[in-house]
N, C-alpha and C positions, 0 to 999 in steps of 0.2 A: 341822511338817515342818522336816528339817535341810536346809539348802541346801549342797551340795558346792562346794569353791571353785571348780572349773572352771564352774559355773553363774552363779556370783553375780552377774557383770556382765550377763548375759542378764536375770537376775531384776529387778536394779535397773532396768533399763529397761522392762524389760515383766512386771509381778508376776503371780504365778499367782492368778486371781479367787478361787481357794478360800481365799487366806490374807487373813483378814478382820483378823488381827493380825498386824503384823510387828515383832519385835523386832531393833532393830540395836545391836550391842554391840562392846566391844574397846577396846584401849589407845590406839588411832588416834582420837582425839576430833574430828580434822579431816576423816578418811575417813567415819567414823560420820555426821556433820552432813552432808557432800556426798552421802552415799547416801540419807539421809533426805530431802533436799531433792528430789532425783531422782525417789524414789518418789512423794514427795507431790504432784508436779506431775503424775504421770499420774493423780491424782483431781482435783484443783483447779489452774487456771492460777496463780492468785494465793494464795500461801501466806500473805499478811495480808489474806484476806478474812473480814470479820468474821461474815459468815452462814453461810459452809460450813466454816470451820476453827475448832476449839476447842483452846487449849493448856492444860495442865494438869502440875503438878508431881506426882510419884508419890505425896508423903505426903497430897496432897489427896484423894486417892481412896482412900488406904489408910484415912484416917480417917473416909469416907464411902463404904463398898462400893457402896452403890446408885447412886451419883452417875456411875459409869461406864456402867451398863446404860441408865439414863435419858437420859444425854446421846447414847448411840449410837443410841436410838431414836428422838430427836426429828428429825423430817423437816426438810429445808432448806426455810427461808422464800423462797428465791429459785428453789427447784428444783434438781435436781441431786444428785449423791453429796455426802457429806459427809466431812471429816478430822478426826480427834481426834490430836494429837501429846501424848505423855505424857513430860515431860522428866525427867531423872535417875532413870531406870527402878531400881526395888529390888526385892527379893524380898518385902516385905511387899505390893507389888501381886499378887501369886500368887493368893491366894484369891478376890479379887473377880474377877480375870480368868478364872480357873478357872470360876467361875459363867458369866460373860458368855459363854463359847465353847460352853457346851452350846447358846445359841441366837443365833448372833452376827448382826449387822445386815447384809444384803446392800447396803445403802445407804450405809455408813460405813467406811472403813478405819481402823484404829488404829495408828499407828505408836510404838513406845516406843524412847525414844533412852536406851541405857544405857553403863554404862562396863565395865570388865573384869570379866565375869561368868564364874567359875569354872565347871568342869565338873559339879560338884554343885550349882550354882545353882538353886532350885526354879523361878524364873521362866524361865530358860535352858532347862531340863529340859521345862517345861511348853510353852514354844513351838516346842522341837524335837520334841516327841511327838504335840501335838496336829494333826490334820488341816485344823484352819482357821486354823492360826497358822503363822509361819516365823521362823527365827531366822538372821541374817545375822552373820558374824563379821568383825570389822574390825580385823586385825592389823598391826603394822607390818611393812613388807617388809623380807626380807633385801636385800643388795646385789645380787644377782640379779634379784630381782621388781621391785625398785625401779628399776633399770636399763631394765626393759622399759616401766615405767610412765612414766618420763621421756621414753622413745623415742616412746611413744605420745603423749604430751603436745605434744612438738615436732612431730610429724608432722602435727599437726590443723593448724598454722600453717606447713605445707611447709618446716619446718627439718630438716635433718641433722646429725648429729653424728659425730665420730671416736669410734673405739673408747674411747681414752684419755681422751676428754672426758666419755663416759657414764660410765666406770669411776670417774671423780674425783668427778662429781656424785652417783651411787649412795652413795659412801663418803663424802661430806663433808655430803650433805644429810639427814643422820639426823634424824627426827622425825616428826611425823604430817603428814598429806596437805595439811592446809592451809598448811604450811610450805613443802613441796614446791612447790605451786602458786605461791605467793608468789615464790620463787627464781626457778622457771621464766619466770614472767612479767617477773622483773627482767632474767633473761637475755636474753629475746627484744627487749626493750627497748634494750639494750645494744647488740644485733646490729645493729639498723636494717634497712637493704635487705640486708644479708649473710645467706644462708641456710644456710651450712656452718659448723658450730661447732667450733672446735680446743679443745685443752687450755689454750692461753693465755687464750681467751676466756671460758670457766668459771671460771678462777682469778682473772681480772680483775673479773669481774662478780659472782661468788658467793662470793668468798673475803674476806669479811667479814662481821661480825655473829655470827650463829649458827654459820657455817660455819668462823669462826677460832676461836671460843670453843669449837667441839667439838674443834677441832685443839690449842688451848692446854690444853684439860681432859687429853686424851689424853697429850700430851707432858710435861706437867707432872707426871702421873702416873708415867707410866715412866720419867721422868727424876728420879723421887723427890724433888721439889718440893713437898712438902705446903702450904705457903700458897699459891701460885700454882694449884695443884690445886683447891683449895677457892673460891679466887675465880672459876675457872671454872665450878666445880660449880654454884654459886650463881647465875651470870650464867644459865647454861643452865635451871637450876631455874625462873627469874624469868621467863624466855621459854617456859615451859611446855613444854619438850624433855623426852619421856616419859624414865624410868630406863631403860627396856629399850633404848630408843636408845643412851644412853650405855653400857650394858654390851656392846652390839653394836659400837660403836665402838672399844672397848678390846679386846673379842676380836680384831676385825680387826687392830688394831695389833699385837698379842701374837703373833698367827699369822705376821705380815709379819716381826718380829723374829726367830720360830722358824725360820721359812723361811729366812731369810738366814743364821742361826747354823749352820744345818745345812748349807748349802752351803758355807760357809766350813771345816766341819768335814770335809767332803767334798774339800778342795783349793782351791775358789774363793777369790780375794783378797776382801777387805771392799768394794771398789768393783765387782768383777766381779759379785759375789753381789746387791749392791743393783741394779745394772743391770737385772737379770733382774725385777725387782719390776713388777707392773702393777696400777695405774700407779704409775710411779716416784714417790719421795718427793719432794714438793714442795721446791723447792731452798732456802726459807726454813728448813725443819726438817732439811735434811740433816746439818748438824753435830750435832744433837740424837740423831738417828736413830743416828749412828756411835758416838756419846758411849754410847747406851743398849745398843748391841751389846757394848759393852765391860764394861759394868754388871750385864747379865745374862747367866745361861749358860743352857744349854738346860733344864737340871733346874729351875730358877728360873723360866724361862719357862712349862713346863709346868705348874708348880705355880699360878701366875697365872692360867692358862687353867681349870685344874680350879676354883678358886675362884670365877671368873666363870661358869662354867658352872653351878655350885650356886647362884649368885646370881640366875641367869636363871630357873632352876627354881622357887627361892623366890618371885620377883617373879609367876609364873603362878598363885600359890596364893593363894585367897581368903583375906582375913584378915592376910595377912603385912604387918608394919609395913615396908613395902619400901624406904620413903625413910630410916628410920633405919639399917635393914640395910645399905643400899647405902651411905650415908656411911661406916659403919664399915668397909665391904670395902674402898672406895676409899682411905680413909685409911690402912688398913693395908698396903695394895699400896704406896701412895706412900712408905711408911717402912720397907718390907722391906729386907733386907739379903743 
């Protein structure tokens, strides 16, 4: 069964009993693991329980198809339901899983942790179409979706945040769910007993490490400083920031440049046009943003956005060497004239 986005949160907290196999997939590795953990705990209280939890790699089952069926049919030594976790889910698992789903165990839940599976993936297709299986996507949220997620995380501990603060967090905490959780926890520790968060709070608490590396990457590329861009790109890659997050951060930046240029074309002064941006440009990057407004015209900004849109589309296709393609695109943009 294919779980609609609006139903995913409810499904994670209370999985449909008919789904005996649940595949969780997508580019947001942190969100995927978080959802797998939540679902797993609806079956067993301790995910490290050696009697009721078994963990396999996809290749282990691909090389021994009967192993999955035998393991799932084995009753718990201590009683109760059992959980099987399959890490690094791959399409090679499909034949064994298809056989298993003809007669799945009602006492064992199988969770498959997979990466970004394209629409043509046999494993994804099987889990979406079989009534005894389910497929849950974990995509990196856009700024609006991430803002809602952040608001929810903060409200759990009775924090509120200004509109500017939420916007800044959503645009600067690009990356997977695990990184967002880490940064939000850091912010709440920084706030102490204060429960209302303003823009200066988030910039002070989260304006370092990955957030600043992302800013440095974006502004170096748009500033046509290829060496600095590559340095920031390598840092982000080493920190595990997905390429799609970098692409979207660039798209957001070039849109802001394009909007500002359009306002200037319609009669606004540079300062007036920039003042209308929400959130405002972080003061540290104010001179760089103004310099980029002079270096890029509306036509070149449109072309940059088109290239990034094409790159994002390629990133969603299975088998694309996205790291190589992205590096080439980023380098080309940073050297464009």
